[in-house]
N, C-alpha and C positions, 0 to 999 in steps of 0.2 A: 292332274296327276290323279288316277285312283287305281284302287285292286279289282280284280276281276275275276271271279270265281268261273272258271271255264268248263262242263262238264260234256265229257265224251261217252257213249256208249258202244261196247266193243258187240261184236258178232253174237258173243256165247250170252251175251245180257248183262254183262258186269257194268259198271259204272266206273269210273275213272275222272276225278276231279283234279283239275290243275289251277295253282294261283297264279294270276298275270299283271303286270304293272302296265298300266294303258295310259296311254297320252291324249286329251282330244284336242283337236285343232281345228279353227275352220278357214278350209280352202274353196275360194270362188263362190262363197253363199251355200257350201255343203258342211257338215258337221263331220271330220273324218277322224278314227279312232286309228292308233298306231300302237301295236303292243311292242313296249320298250325292253320288257323283261319278262322271261320265262321263271319263276322263281321253283316250279316242281309241282311233285304231285302233293296235294292235298293231306293225304294222311303220313305219307313221309316227313311232311312241315309241323304238322302237330307233334311230333314226337320230341319237339326241343329247338327247331331251327326257327320258327316263328319268332320263338320270344328273345332268340339270341338276335336275330336282323332286326325287329323292334326296339331292342338297347342300343343296339348300334345305330341305327338311323338317328334315333334321339339324341345322341349327342351333337349330331347337325343341326339339330332345328332351333330355330330363332326364337319362334312363337308360342310351340308347342313341348311342355316336357312330361314325360310318361313316367308316373309317380307308381310304383308295384307296393301299396301301404297294405296289400291285405294280409301279408306276413305279419306285420307288427300289430294292428289294430284288431281288438276282439271286443265284439258289444255283448257284454255279461246279462244285461239287462236294459230294458226300453220302458221308460213309463209314458203315460199320455197325459198332458196338461193342457191342451189346448182346447181337445172336446167338451171337457167338464165346463170350461169359461163360456165357450161358443153357447152351450144349451143352459147353462145358468142365467145370459142373458135373454134366450130366446123363452127360457122358464118366466121371465119376468113380462118380458114384450108380447107373449101371448095372453097375459091376463090370467094364467092359471096360479100365480104366485098371490095376484090381489085376492081370487077369488078362496083360494087357501086361508088367507089371512081374515077375510070376511067371515068365515064361515068358524075359524079356529077362535075368532076375538071373543065370542060367546060361551068357551067350553075352557075349562081349566085344564091343561094336559102337564104332567110331571117331565114329557119329552119333547122333544121338537121333531112335530108330526109333520111340518114342511119338509124338512131335510129330508124324512124318511120317505116323503112320498117323491121328492126331487130325485134320491138316490135309486127308488124303483123305478124310477121313469128312464134315470140316465143308464140304468143297467138293461133295461129293454131297448135303448138303443145303441148302445155302445158292442153289448155280449150278449145279443138275443138267443144265443145257444145255451146259455146259463141261465134259464129263466125259474129254476127252483134253486138257482144257488147265488142268490144277492147277497146273503151274508157272508158268505167267503169273499165274494168278488169284493165287497165295499172294503175287506182288509186289501187287495190288491191294488185298488187306487186310492188307497190312504185317507179314506172317510173314517171319520173320528166313529166308530163302533160303539165307543162306551156313552156315548151321549145318548145313544138310542137304545142302549141294552135294559134301561127302564130299572135302574137303582135308586128308589126312594129313600129321602131321608124318614117323609111321616108317612101314615099309613094309608093304603091306596083308597080312593073313594071308588063306587060301583063305574063312573066312568071313565077314571083311567084302566081300572082292570080291562074292561071290554075294547078300548082302545090298545091296551097292551098287547092283549090276546091276538085282537084281530091283525096286528103289524107283526106280532109273532108267527103268525101263521102267514103272512106273506113274505116275510121275509126269510125264515128259517129255512132250511133244505128238506127235501122230504124225497126218503129212499122208496 
């Protein structure tokens, strides 16, 4: 058995839709469908009769229970955990991590350049509409922005000033 929506067009061009309960059976190698019950006009049923009928039929179902959880559950916020983990693995498998480590080994940086580059790449993959808003985006995905905020204990070297400025330009929002 299944529910069929039957549409009829009147002479004045209006459309009427009806719901029917239909049974399918095979008779002499042919499939036959028999209307068991006409439930009525769809527009009338949408006013509340469908919900009442569904709840009433659910009482007799052994395999399926209809749960109306929409009233009780409210999602206030959703966090992404899977995508950063997947792209962290791909970051290593593609060799980007090794290339950065090889290049950065000969330079002393007071901030994690590799992590900052990964954050910028991840931003472009997951949130491409915010190309100039990486800094705010990092807070949303719970990235530790203090580790790339470039607070140094010792005086800056020329190299670290250049890297800090480049990274600030890359990650800071521009108006």
